[in-house]
C-alpha positions in Angstrom: 0.0 0.0 0.0 1.2 3.5 -0.9 -0.4 6.7 0.2 0.3 10.3 -0.8 -0.9 13.1 1.5 -0.9 16.7 0.6 -0.7 19.7 3.0 -0.8 23.4 2.8 -3.7 24.5 0.7 -5.9 27.4 1.7 -7.3 30.8 0.9 -4.9 33.6 0.0 -5.2 37.0 -1.7 -3.9 37.7 -5.1 -0.2 38.4 -5.0 0.3 36.2 -1.9 2.1 32.9 -1.4 1.4 29.4 -0.3 3.5 26.3 0.1 2.2 22.9 -0.6 3.8 19.7 0.6 3.3 16.1 -0.2 4.5 13.0 1.7 4.5 9.5 0.2 4.4 6.6 2.6 4.1 2.8 2.4 6.0 0.0 0.9 8.2 2.2 -1.3 11.3 0.9 -3.0 12.1 4.1 -4.8 10.5 7.2 -6.3 11.3 8.4 -9.8 9.2 11.4 -10.7 7.1 13.5 -8.3 4.9 16.3 -9.4 2.0 18.6 -8.9 -1.2 18.8 -11.0 -4.2 21.0 -10.6 -7.9 20.9 -11.7 -10.1 24.0 -11.7 -13.9 23.8 -11.8 -15.1 22.8 -15.2 -11.5 22.2 -16.5 -9.3 19.2 -17.1 -6.5 18.3 -14.8 -3.3 19.9 -15.9 0.4 19.6 -15.1 1.9 22.3 -12.9 5.4 21.1 -12.2 7.5 17.9 -12.0 10.9 17.0 -10.5 13.0 14.0 -11.3 16.7 13.6 -10.2 16.9 17.3 -9.8 15.5 18.1 -13.2 12.3 20.3 -13.1 9.6 21.1 -15.5 6.9 23.8 -15.2 3.7 24.8 -17.0 4.2 28.0 -18.9 1.5 29.6 -16.7 3.5 29.2 -13.5 7.1 29.6 -14.7 8.9 32.2 -12.6 6.3 32.1 -9.9 6.2 28.5 -8.6 9.1 26.3 -7.5 9.1 22.6 -7.0 11.6 20.8 -4.8 12.2 17.5 -3.1 12.2 17.8 0.6 15.0 17.0 3.1 12.6 14.4 4.5 12.6 11.3 2.3 9.8 10.8 -0.2 8.5 14.4 0.1 7.9 17.1 -2.5 7.0 20.7 -2.1 5.6 23.4 -4.3 6.3 27.0 -3.4 3.7 29.3 -5.0 4.4 33.0 -5.2 2.6 35.9 -6.8 -0.6 33.9 -6.9 -3.3 34.9 -9.3 -7.1 34.1 -9.1 -6.6 31.8 -12.1 -4.4 29.6 -9.9 -7.5 28.6 -8.0 -7.9 24.9 -8.2 -7.6 21.6 -6.4 -3.9 20.7 -6.4 -2.9 17.0 -6.6 0.4 15.4 -5.8 1.5 12.6 -8.2 4.4 10.2 -7.9 5.9 7.5 -10.0 6.7 4.9 -7.4 8.4 1.5 -7.5 7.1 -1.0 -5.0 8.1 -4.6 -4.6 5.6 -5.8 -7.2 6.3 -3.2 -9.8 6.0 0.5 -10.7 2.9 2.6 -10.9 1.6 6.2 -10.6 0.0 7.2 -7.4 -2.2 10.3 -6.6 -3.0 12.2 -3.4 -6.5 13.2 -2.5 -6.0 16.8 -3.4 -5.8 20.1 -1.5 -7.8 23.2 -2.4 -6.1 26.4 -3.2 -8.3 29.5 -3.6 -6.9 32.9 -4.6 -9.1 35.9 -4.1 -8.9 39.0 -6.2 
């Protein structure tokens, strides 16, 4: 069993900052890619940022404002979100490509709400 748990969502005014964290737990052998996705009401889930072996990718809409990093605690990932805009409002999901004893699969967290008021 593998579980991903997100922390840090909330309500913030435009221009403010939030930090999301995600912790993976369970029978984990190794983690390759960790990332953040988001889904706004009425829209499809979209990639926000990923990190793998120190290499990061970002959606164009968040470049220069968001930063993804692996935590000092094993199997964690964070997303620092600065200069937030109302259009960043969404449920944010953590995703990880995890190897367990029986194989490799993608796992998702339950999501955390981020609301940016104008």
